[in-house]
N, C-alpha and C positions, 0 to 999 in steps of 0.2 A: 572608459566606458568598465564596468562589473561587470562578470560571469554571471552569471545565474547560476544555480544547482537546481538540477532537476531529480525529482523522484517521481519513482513510476511505481504504486503497488499493483500486483499481481495474484489473483483468485480464481477460481476455474469460472463462473461464469458473470463475474463484475458486478451481483448483485446485492451483495452479503458481507463479507470479508473486506475485500480491499475500498467497497466504497467508503464502508467506516473508517476506516485506516486512514483513506483519502478526507473525508471531511474534519477530522480528529487533527490529522495532521496539519492543513491549513489552518485551522483553528490556530495551534499553539506556533505555527510560523507567524503569523501575523500577530498574537500576543506578545512576540519576541523582536517585532516591529522588522522584519523579517523578511517580507512580503515581495518587495521586489529584487529581492536573492533568490530567491526558494521557490522556486512552481512547482506542482502538484497535480500527477494525475495517479488514476488509475487504469485497468485492462482485464480481461480474464482470457485463458487460456482458450477458452471455449469459445464459439458463437452461439449461444442457445440465448442470451437477448440482447441481443445485438440493438441499440436505443432504446433498451427499456430504465425507467428509471430503477433506482434499490429498491430492493427489497421490501413493502412496509412494516414487518417486523422488525429491520435494520434501523427503517426511515424512526421508526416508532422508539426502539434503545434511544439510538442517536438522539434526537429532540428531547426524551429527557434526561441525558447526561447533559444538552447545552449545544449538543451541534445538531446543523443543517445540512442535508443531503438530497434534498429535492431537486434540485438542479441539474443535478450530476444524471448520467448517462453513459450506460455499457458500451463497450469496444473490445475488441477483442488484440490483444497484444500481436505488434507485427516484427519482423527482423528488423524495420528500420530504430524501432525503439532503443535498441542496444547502440545505434549510432546517434539517438540523441539523449537518452537519459545518461544520468552520472551514479545513478542508483537505483538499480530493478530490484527489487525485495517481495519473495516468492509467502505466501500465507504457509503453504504446508510443502512435503515432501516431493509430492505428487506434481504440485505447480512446478517447483524448483526443474527437476526432471526432466519436464515438460521444457521448462525457458533455457536450459542447458543445452537442448538439442536444438532450437531456433537459434538458440548464440552461435552455435558453431557455425552457422549458414558465413557469419560477419566475424568471426573471432579476432581478423588481424586487423579489422578496422574499430571496433567496441568496445566506445567508452567506459566500459563497464563489465564485469561477470554480473551474475542473478547468482543474491546471494538469500536466505531465511531470514523475514522480518524478525520474527523473535529472538534474530542471534545475537539483535544490537541490547539485549538484555542480559547478556555476558552470566544467568543465572542459571547455575544446574539444580537448582528447587523448582525453576519454571520449567510449561511446557517448553517445547522448543516446535511445536507447529500452531499459528490460530486454526481452533477446529469451526470445522462445517457446521453451521448453525440448520442450516437450510432447512433440512427433514427434522425438526427435533420443538422443543416448545420457547416460551419467549425468552428462558434462563439463558439458555447459549447464544442469545442475541445481547443479552447484557456483556455475559463473558467472553463473547470477539468484542463490545465495546473496550471494556475495562484490560486484555490483554493492550488491543489498539493504542489506549492510553499512557501506560506506561511504556511499553517500545518509543510509541511518539517523541517521547520525552528523552529517552534516551538515544535515539537519533538524532532529534535537535540538538541534544551536545554531542554530541560524534561529529553531526557536519560542523558544528561548531568550532571546535578543536582543528579538525581535519583542514579546514576552509578558515583560519582566523576570522569569524562573524564574529 
């Protein structure tokens, strides 16, 4: 029986950035023929939008890029996520800070430590955080999608190398 690699994307409310990363990564995993080996989820550090679909602007940007976020629903990250997921990837430093606090409660048993999603790019010329587009215009959602696409490619390469896939 093969091991499944589990990836969790985390932002503040789980309606803009993390569902975008989730949708992008799922499609890249499927295209690579690895859907049976890699599972993906997303969550928010806050409970603002529990059970809600991704922001309509995120869905539109994703749809224009060829991704479908319509089935995703917001949930809040819980400490048990660190026991289940191999990768817990934060969209920004504030998310990472909150995840580290939660991680401390299970550190002895955790499968992973949280890290920044864009750290996968290992490119000093790129931003280290996925900016929150919530209060901005449509361009911000397109930027988020592009950053998520680039980082998802890097993450998939990393997982393939680390897990011999």
